Every structure is written in C-alpha cells, then in structure tokens.
N, C-alpha and C positions, 0 to 999 in steps of 0.2 A: 504494500500500500504506500502510495506516495504521500508526501506531506500535505498536499492540497486535498487529497481524499480524506486524510485523517481529520483535517480541520472541518470539512463538510460534514463528516460523520458526527463530530462533537456538536456542531451547530444543530444538527437534526435531533440529537439526543436531548440537548438542553431545551430545545423548543418543545419537545414532547413532554418534558417535565413541568413546564410552566402551565398553570391553569388557564383555561380559556377566559377571556375577558367577558364579563357580563354586560348586557345592555343596561344602561341606566334608564330607569323608568321614573319620570317625574310624578311624584304624588302631590296632589293639590293640598296646600297648607291652608289651615284656617287663617283668615285675616287677623292680623295683630290688632289688638285694641289700641286706639289712639292714646298716645302718652297724655297723662293728665296735664292740662294747661296750667301753667303757673299763674299766680295772681298778676305777675308783671305782664304776661302776654295777654291777659284778659282786659287789662286797662286800656282805655282809649288812647293813652299816651304810649306809643310804642317806639322803641329805639330805632326801628328800621324805617321810620317815616322819612319821606324826602325832605330836603332842606326847605323847599318852598312851603310844604304843608306845615312843617314845624314853625316857620316864620308866620304863616297865617294864623296858626293856633296861638302863638305868643301875642301877636298884635290884637287878635280878637279877645284873648283871655281864656285861660283854662277855667272850667267851671269849678265852683267851690265844692260841689259834690265829688268830682273826680279828684280834686286835691285831698279831700278827706279820705277817699278810697285809697289813694296812694299812701297817706299817712297811716291808715288802718292796716295796710299790708305788712308794715314793719312789726317784727315780733320782739326784737332785742333793743333796738334804738328807741329811746323814749321821745315823747311828743315835743318836749321843750327843745331838744336838739333839732328836730325836724322843723319846728317853727323858725329856728335860727337860720337853717339852710334856706327856707322859703323866704325869709326876710319879712315875716308878717307876725303880728302878735296874736296870741290866743283870743283876745277880746275881739280883734278885727275879724278873725275867722268866724267866730261865733256870731257876730253881728251880720256878716255877709251870708252865713248859711241859713238865715231866716227866710230869705228869698230864693226861690228855685232858679231864678234867672241870673243871679249874681255870679260874677267871675272875679278871678284874681287880676291884679294889675299886671301889665306886661312884664315888669321885672320879676315878680313872684311867679308868673307863668313860665318865664324862661328858666328860673331856678327849679321849678317842678319838673320841667322836661329834662334838665340836666340830672336831677336826682334819679329819675326813672332810668335814664340812659346809662348812667354809671352803675346803678344797682344791678341792672340787667347784665351788664358786661361783667361785673364782679361775680354774679351768680354763675355765668357761663365759665369764667376762668377758675373759680374756686369750687364749683360743683354743687353748692347748696346755698339756700337763702341764709341759713344760720351762719355759715362760714363767711359769706359775703358781708353780712351785717357786723359780725365780729371784726372783720378786717377794716371795714369802713369806720368803726368806732375806736380803733386802736392806733397808736402812733406807728407810722411806717418809716423804716430806715431810708427807703428810697425817696421819701418826701421830707427829709431833714427832721425826722421824728415828729412830724405833724400828723394829725388825724385826717385821713382822706375826706371824711364828712365835713370837716371845717373848711377845706379848700373848695368845696362845691359852691361857695358863695360868690365866686368870681369865675369868669370865663377862663382866665389863665390857669387858675387853680384846678378847674375841672379838666382842662387839657393835660395838665401834669398828672392827674390821677388816672386819666384814660391811657396816657402813654405808659405809665407804670404798670397798669393792668395788662396792656398789650405785651410789654416786655416780660411780665410774669408768665403770660400764656405761652410765649416762645422760649422761656427758660433763660432769658438774658437779664441778669440782675445787676451787672456793673455798668 
C-alpha cells in the first residue's frame, strides 16, 4: 500500500467514526414577556427626546403633576434635595399643584429634564435605580468629591456628571 492509499484509508475510517450531523429543527418559542417598564420610561419626560421637543417642553413648562411624579419616583433621595435641584420651594410647588393646568417655570422645567436624563443614564450605567440614587447622593472622586445631584443645578455641572457616567460605562476612570 502506498502512502497516498494509507492516508485515504485513514480518512475513510475517521469519517465512518464521526456521527452523522442532525438536522436542526427550529421549535417555536413562547414570546418573552415584555420587560417591566421603569418609572423613568413611563414618565412623559424621556431622555431620548429630540432637542427641539425638549426645548418646546422647557419653554412651555413641565406640568406640576409630572414634576411631582418625577419626585415621587425617587426612593432614597429625599424631597428637600430634589427641590434644591429643581430650584423651587416646597411652598411654591404646593401652591402650583392646586391647579391642574399649572406648570413649572422654564428654569425649573429645564432642571427637571436634566434630573430625569441623568437619573436614567445612571440607572443604565449602574444597573438599578437604588444604585443610581446612591451614586447621585454620594461624593464622587471624578467630580472633585462633589455630589452629582448638587451639580445638576447648572448646565455645566450636568454635562460633567453625564461625561463621568459615560466614562464609567466605558470603564475609563482617569
């Protein structure tokens, strides 16, 4: 037997030892139940809104009912801190909530949008609302030991918090 014949013989033997491939039959799966929507995605203020829609919402004013819904969604951060972020007093909020048509002023509306946007991003990055709230209320090294929640009162501060969250999401801390 020549070398070529021996190789062909071995190939035939090993092919005979391999089990035949089975045909894959796709079985229909039961549809997955939709993931439970978070409070943040249920709110009318969504972080995926376009810039023009956000601008229109700020100039028109966020309704007091939606602002109260935002504040009620927080579990760890207390109301006084949230009033500081929104730049409105508890008395003013209570006075405006008497009327169903009352809205926040443009400055407070802008701050409410920022709060929802940053909180949603923090939930995405950190994995849960509890972790996001704890992070927002704790001093952060990347923010010169300032609380991210305190920085949401200005556009620049909000941008710094969003940048830090993006860096955390990508694993870049320095």
